[in-house]
C-alpha positions in Angstrom: 48.2 117.7 76.4 49.2 115.7 79.5 52.9 115.8 80.3 53.2 111.9 80.2 51.6 111.8 76.7 53.8 114.6 75.5 56.9 112.8 76.7 55.6 109.6 75.1 55.1 111.4 71.8 58.7 112.9 71.8 60.2 109.5 72.7 58.1 107.8 70.0 59.2 110.3 67.3 62.9 109.9 68.4 62.7 106.1 68.3 61.1 106.2 64.8 63.9 108.6 63.6 66.5 106.2 65.1 65.2 103.0 63.5 64.8 104.7 60.1 68.3 106.1 60.4 69.7 102.7 61.3 67.6 101.1 58.6 69.2 103.5 56.1 72.7 102.9 57.4 72.5 99.1 57.1 71.2 99.4 53.5 74.0 101.7 52.3 76.7 99.3 53.6 78.7 98.0 50.7 76.2 99.5 48.3 79.1 100.3 45.8 79.5 96.6 45.1 78.2 95.3 41.8 74.4 94.5 42.1 74.9 90.7 41.8 73.9 89.8 45.3 70.1 89.5 44.7 68.5 88.3 41.5 71.1 89.8 39.2 69.1 89.0 36.1 66.3 91.2 37.2 68.5 94.0 38.4 70.6 94.0 35.2 67.4 94.1 33.1 66.6 97.4 34.9 70.2 98.6 34.7 70.3 98.2 31.0 67.1 100.1 30.5 68.1 102.9 32.9 71.5 103.3 31.2 69.9 103.6 27.8 67.4 106.1 29.1 70.2 108.2 30.6 72.1 108.4 27.3 69.0 109.4 25.5 68.4 112.2 28.2 72.0 113.3 27.9 71.9 113.6 24.1 75.2 111.8 23.8 76.0 110.4 20.3 79.1 108.2 20.8 79.2 104.4 20.2 78.5 103.7 23.9 75.4 105.9 23.8 74.1 104.3 20.7 74.8 100.8 22.1 73.1 101.6 25.4 70.0 103.0 23.8 69.8 100.0 21.5 70.2 97.6 24.5 67.4 99.5 26.3 65.1 99.1 23.3 65.9 95.3 23.2 64.8 94.8 26.8 61.2 93.5 26.9 58.4 95.6 28.3 57.2 94.0 31.6 55.8 96.8 33.8 56.0 100.5 33.5 59.7 101.5 33.8 59.1 103.9 36.7 62.2 102.8 38.7 64.3 102.9 35.5 63.3 106.4 34.6 63.9 107.5 38.2 67.4 106.0 38.0 68.0 107.7 34.6 67.1 111.0 36.1 69.4 110.4 39.0 72.2 109.6 36.5 71.4 112.8 34.6 71.5 114.9 37.8 74.8 113.3 38.9 76.3 113.4 35.4 77.2 109.7 35.3 75.8 106.2 35.4 76.1 105.0 39.0 74.4 101.9 40.1 74.4 103.1 43.7 71.7 105.6 42.7 68.8 103.1 41.9 69.8 101.0 44.8 69.4 104.0 47.1 66.1 104.9 45.5 64.8 101.4 46.2 66.0 101.5 49.8 64.4 104.9 50.3 61.0 103.6 49.1 61.2 100.7 51.6 62.0 103.1 54.4 59.1 105.3 53.4 56.8 102.2 53.5 57.6 101.8 57.2 55.8 105.1 57.9 52.3 104.2 56.9 52.9 100.8 58.5 53.7 102.5 61.7 50.5 104.6 61.5 48.1 101.8 60.9 49.9 99.5 63.4 49.8 102.2 66.1 46.1 102.9 65.4 45.1 99.3 65.6 47.4 98.2 68.4 49.6 100.6 70.3 52.8 102.6 69.7 55.2 100.1 71.2 53.7 97.2 69.3 53.9 99.4 66.1 57.6 100.0 66.7 58.2 96.2 66.9 56.3 95.6 63.6 58.3 98.4 61.9 61.6 97.0 63.3 60.7 93.6 61.9 59.9 95.2 58.5 63.2 97.2 58.5 65.6 94.7 60.0 64.6 91.2 58.9 67.6 90.1 56.9 65.8 89.2 53.6 64.1 92.5 53.6 67.3 94.4 54.1 69.0 92.8 51.1 65.9 92.7 48.9 65.1 96.3 49.5 68.4 97.4 48.0 67.6 95.6 44.7 67.1 97.6 41.5 63.6 96.4 40.7 60.1 97.7 41.3 59.2 95.6 44.4 60.0 98.3 47.0 57.8 100.9 45.2 55.1 98.2 45.0 55.3 97.6 48.8 55.2 101.3 49.5 52.0 101.8 47.5 50.5 98.7 49.2 51.3 100.2 52.6 49.8 103.6 51.6 46.7 101.8 50.2 46.3 100.0 53.5 46.5 103.3 55.4 44.1 105.1 53.1 41.6 102.3 53.2 41.5 102.2 57.0 41.4 106.0 57.2 38.5 106.0 54.7 36.7 103.3 56.7 36.8 105.5 59.8 36.3 109.0 58.4 34.3 108.3 55.2 35.6 111.4 53.5 36.3 112.1 49.8 39.9 112.7 50.6 40.6 109.2 51.8 38.4 107.6 49.2 40.4 109.3 46.4 43.8 108.4 48.1 42.7 104.8 48.5 41.9 104.6 44.8 45.1 106.3 43.7 47.4 104.2 45.9 45.7 101.0 45.0 45.8 101.9 41.3 49.5 102.9 41.5 50.4 99.6 43.2 48.8 97.6 40.4 50.4 99.9 37.8 53.9 99.4 39.3 53.5 95.6 39.1 50.5 93.7 38.1 50.7 91.1 40.8 49.7 93.8 43.3 46.1 93.3 42.0 45.8 90.2 44.2 46.7 92.1 47.4 44.7 95.2 46.4 41.6 93.1 45.5 41.9 91.0 48.6 42.0 94.1 50.8 39.1 95.6 48.9 37.0 92.5 49.4 38.0 92.4 53.1 36.8 96.0 53.4 33.5 95.4 51.5 32.7 92.4 53.7 33.1 94.4 56.9 30.3 96.4 58.7 27.9 95.8 55.9 30.0 97.9 53.5 28.9 95.6 50.6 25.3 96.8 51.1 26.4 100.3 50.1 28.6 99.3 47.2 26.1 100.1 44.5 24.8 103.3 46.1 27.9 105.1 47.4 29.5 107.3 44.8 32.8 107.3 46.6 33.1 103.6 46.2 32.6 103.8 42.5 35.1 106.6 42.1 37.6 104.7 44.2 37.1 101.6 42.1 37.6 103.5 38.9 40.8 105.1 40.2 42.1 101.6 41.2 41.6 100.0 37.8 42.2 103.0 35.5 46.0 103.4 35.6 46.7 99.8 34.7 43.9 99.7 32.1 45.4 102.6 30.3 48.9 101.0 30.5 47.5 97.7 29.2 45.9 99.5 26.2 49.3 101.2 25.5 51.3 98.1 25.9 49.0 95.9 23.8 47.9 98.2 21.0 50.3 101.1 20.8 53.8 99.9 22.0 52.8 96.2 21.5 55.5 95.3 24.0 53.2 93.5 26.4 51.8 91.1 23.8 54.2 88.3 24.8 54.2 88.9 28.6 51.2 86.7 29.3 52.5 83.5 27.8 54.3 80.8 29.8 52.7 81.9 33.1 49.6 79.9 33.9 50.3 76.2 34.6 47.3 74.7 36.5 48.7 71.2 36.1 51.3 72.2 38.7 48.5 72.3 41.3 48.4 68.5 41.3 52.2 68.1 41.9 53.2 68.0 45.6 56.7 69.3 44.5 55.0 72.6 43.6 53.8 73.1 47.2 57.2 72.2 48.6 58.9 74.7 46.3 56.4 77.3 47.2 57.0 76.7 51.0 60.8 76.7 50.4 60.5 80.1 48.7 58.4 81.5 51.5 61.0 80.4 54.0 63.7 82.3 52.1 61.7 85.4 52.6 60.4 84.9 56.2 60.8 82.1 58.7 57.9 79.9 59.5 57.9 81.2 63.1 57.5 84.8 62.1 54.9 83.8 59.5 52.9 82.1 62.2 53.2 85.1 64.5 52.1 87.4 61.7 49.0 85.2 61.0 48.2 84.9 64.7 48.5 88.7 65.1 46.1 89.2 62.2 43.4 87.1 63.8 44.0 88.9 67.2 43.3 92.4 65.8 40.3 93.9 67.7 39.1 96.1 64.8 37.0 93.8 62.6 37.5 95.8 59.4 41.3 95.9 59.8 41.3 92.2 60.5 39.2 91.5 57.4 41.4 93.7 55.2 44.5 91.8 56.4 42.8 88.4 55.9 41.8 89.5 52.4 45.4 90.4 51.6 46.5 86.9 52.8 43.9 85.3 50.6 45.0 87.5 47.7 48.5 86.2 48.2 47.3 82.5 48.1 45.4 83.3 44.9 48.5 84.8 43.4 50.3 81.6 44.0 47.7 79.5 42.3 47.5 81.9 39.4 51.2 82.1 38.8 52.4 78.7 40.2 55.7 78.8 38.3 56.7 82.2 39.5 55.6 81.8 43.1 57.7 78.6 43.3 60.8 79.9 41.6 60.9 83.7 42.2 61.3 84.4 45.9 60.8 88.2 45.5 57.2 87.6 44.5 56.7 86.9 48.2 58.2 90.2 49.3 54.8 91.9 50.2 54.4 89.2 52.9 56.9 91.2 55.0 54.4 94.0 55.2 51.6 91.7 56.1 53.7 89.8 58.7 54.9 93.1 60.2 51.4 94.3 60.8 50.4 91.0 62.3 53.5 90.9 64.5 52.5 94.2 66.0 49.2 92.6 67.0 51.0 89.8 68.9 53.3 92.2 70.7 50.4 94.3 71.8 49.5 91.4 74.1 53.1 90.8 75.1 53.5 94.4 76.2 50.1 94.5 77.9 51.2 91.4 79.9 54.7 92.7 80.8 53.4 96.1 81.9 51.2 94.4 84.4 54.2 92.9 86.0 57.4 94.4 87.3 59.5 97.1 85.7 62.4 94.8 85.4 60.4 92.4 83.3 59.4 95.3 81.0 63.1 96.2 80.6 64.0 92.5 79.9 61.3 92.3 77.2 62.5 95.5 75.5 66.1 94.4 75.7 65.3 91.0 74.2 63.5 92.6 71.3 66.4 95.1 70.7 68.9 92.3 70.8 66.9 90.2 68.3 66.7 92.9 65.7 70.3 94.0 66.2 71.4 90.4 65.5 69.2 90.4 62.3 70.9 93.6 61.1 74.3 92.2 61.7 73.4 89.0 60.0 72.4 91.0 56.9 75.6 93.0 57.1 77.7 89.8 57.3 75.8 88.4 54.2 76.6 91.6 52.3 80.2 91.5 53.3 80.7 87.8 52.6 81.2 88.1 48.8 82.7 91.0 46.7 81.1 91.1 43.2 82.9 94.1 41.8 85.9 92.1 40.6 83.6 90.4 38.1 83.2 93.6 36.2 86.8 93.3 34.8 86.0 89.7 33.6 82.9 90.8 31.7 84.8 93.8 30.2 87.4 91.2 29.0 84.6 89.1 27.5 83.2 92.1 25.6 86.7 92.8 24.2 86.7 89.4 22.5 84.2 90.7 19.9 84.0 93.5 17.4 80.8 95.6 17.2 79.6 93.5 14.2 80.1 90.1 15.7 76.9 88.1 16.5 77.2 86.0 19.5 75.1 83.2 21.1 76.0 82.7 24.8 75.3 80.3 27.5 76.0 82.9 30.1 75.1 84.1 33.6 71.8 86.1 33.9 70.7 85.5 30.3 73.7 87.3 29.0 73.0 90.5 30.9 76.4 90.7 32.5 78.1 90.6 29.1 75.6 93.1 27.8 76.0 95.6 30.7 79.7 95.5 31.3 80.9 94.0 28.0 78.7 96.3 25.9 77.8 93.3 23.7 74.3 91.9 23.6 74.3 88.1 23.0 71.5 85.8 22.0 70.9 83.8 25.1 71.0 80.0 24.8 68.2 78.6 27.0 68.9 76.9 30.3 67.5 73.5 31.2 64.9 75.3 33.4 63.8 77.3 30.3 63.6 74.1 28.3 61.6 72.4 31.0 59.2 75.4 31.2 58.5 75.1 27.5 58.0 71.4 27.9 55.4 72.0 30.6 53.7 74.4 28.2 53.4 71.5 25.6 56.2 72.7 23.3 58.5 70.0 21.8 62.2 70.4 22.3 64.9 69.1 20.0 68.6 70.1 20.3 69.1 70.1 16.6 66.1 72.3 16.0 67.1 74.6 18.9 70.7 74.9 17.6 69.6 75.6 14.1 67.2 78.3 15.3 69.5 79.9 17.7 72.8 79.9 15.8 71.7 80.6 12.2 73.6 83.7 11.0 75.7 83.9 14.2 79.5 84.0 14.4 80.4 82.7 17.9 79.1 80.6 20.8 80.4 81.7 24.2 80.3 79.5 27.3 80.7 81.2 30.7 78.1 79.4 32.8 79.8 76.0 33.2 77.3 74.8 35.9 74.6 75.0 33.3 76.9 73.7 30.6 77.4 70.4 32.5 73.6 70.1 32.7 73.4 70.0 28.9 75.9 67.3 27.8 74.3 67.0 24.4 75.1 70.7 23.7 78.7 70.2 24.9 79.2 67.2 22.7 77.6 69.0 19.7 79.8 72.0 20.0 83.0 70.0 20.6 82.2 67.7 17.6 81.2 70.3 15.1 83.0 73.6 15.9 86.5 74.9 16.4 87.5 76.5 19.7 88.7 80.1 19.2 90.0 80.6 22.7 89.4 79.5 26.3 90.6 79.5 29.8 89.1 78.1 33.0 86.4 80.8 33.0 85.1 80.6 29.4 85.1 78.8 26.1 84.6 80.5 22.7 83.5 78.5 19.7 83.6 79.7 16.1 80.3 79.0 14.5 81.6 79.9 11.1 84.3 77.3 11.1 82.9 73.8 11.2 85.1 70.8 11.8 85.7 68.5 8.8 
């Protein structure tokens, strides 16, 4: 090996270790805070499940264990609870429920995803450009905060990155090893979260339309095996969820709203959500870099993934325009594309003076350092842990037998997790609007009768939502006595109607 190449390899490895270490450091900052900084409803859903799983693993029999297991069983089955079981195992090993554990697991998966990203970006561009793509992936502020969230998205992105690597390796080497790995990683991505099917299918189609691969599709045994491995894991889970567990039977309702395609507000909300995840400037650079890739197959695979993302948006218009984390895989695609742009930047600077090369490197370093500090400032800005005491106080208002309806933050999950009391959640105006879009009629009297029959109390803690429902406020104040209240909550007695 030439001396220069050897030095380059050592330097490259050291820089990779450095950016991964700094990526880990920024993600563990303030990780002990309550996980309410990023989509707390989704995180607490997983937290409730993991806590119940842990108590079942531990064999505990106290009231908390029984409550936790019951709360776990009440949580709806959405995707396979892989992250939740990993968290429960972490709790079991450590001997206690500690929400830092699942957040570290999520961050670890994101850091791991940077490794296949580096490999494909280096192979298609060059090592310096690959480092810039990985730095974007690791230090863009939204990615830092989202990658600490207790939900399956980071594992989804890891499997997408591994699928991309395996697909490109298979394209070049045509071996059984990479065919099997491509099928497994694509299948696992879809299993972890169904929306991955749009990205996986898009990449598959991009590969098939390259170098006449489609002509071999019906003759090559490897392609058929890979396809089967891709679809089999989720097919088995779907059979389990629909016919054995039956928990998936309600997961496909209130999702497909083609009428939204005709509404300009839908596209504006979609764009707004994209911009929460990645700025328009970086998005444009990512797309430009995709088109600049020299390798046609790699270019088509990336374009296929972008098309898959667009199809995801039209298939799930409500979710794509309201759930910004549905856009999280874009950071992987943009990072790969960005490396393609910076390949030309470095090629141009290296043809000039050494001082220009140093200035380019220093500018890039400064940019990502600023991003990391922006994310740190965002995490430091608000402390959520003091809220735990409030929700413990709310839980203490009720006995174990009390049945509570609540208009409360995160669909009542905060009360369920820290107050150990699972309420029936009163729908928000957004929930009501969603049902109206689906053609369901909405009446306050019908809703109230349905939601409160047989219940003892109505708890209000989400006053922002309460003010959006003046009819509910008037109904409660007119018909029911107030048990207790302070500026943070109101508790109505549903068993004591006013004369």
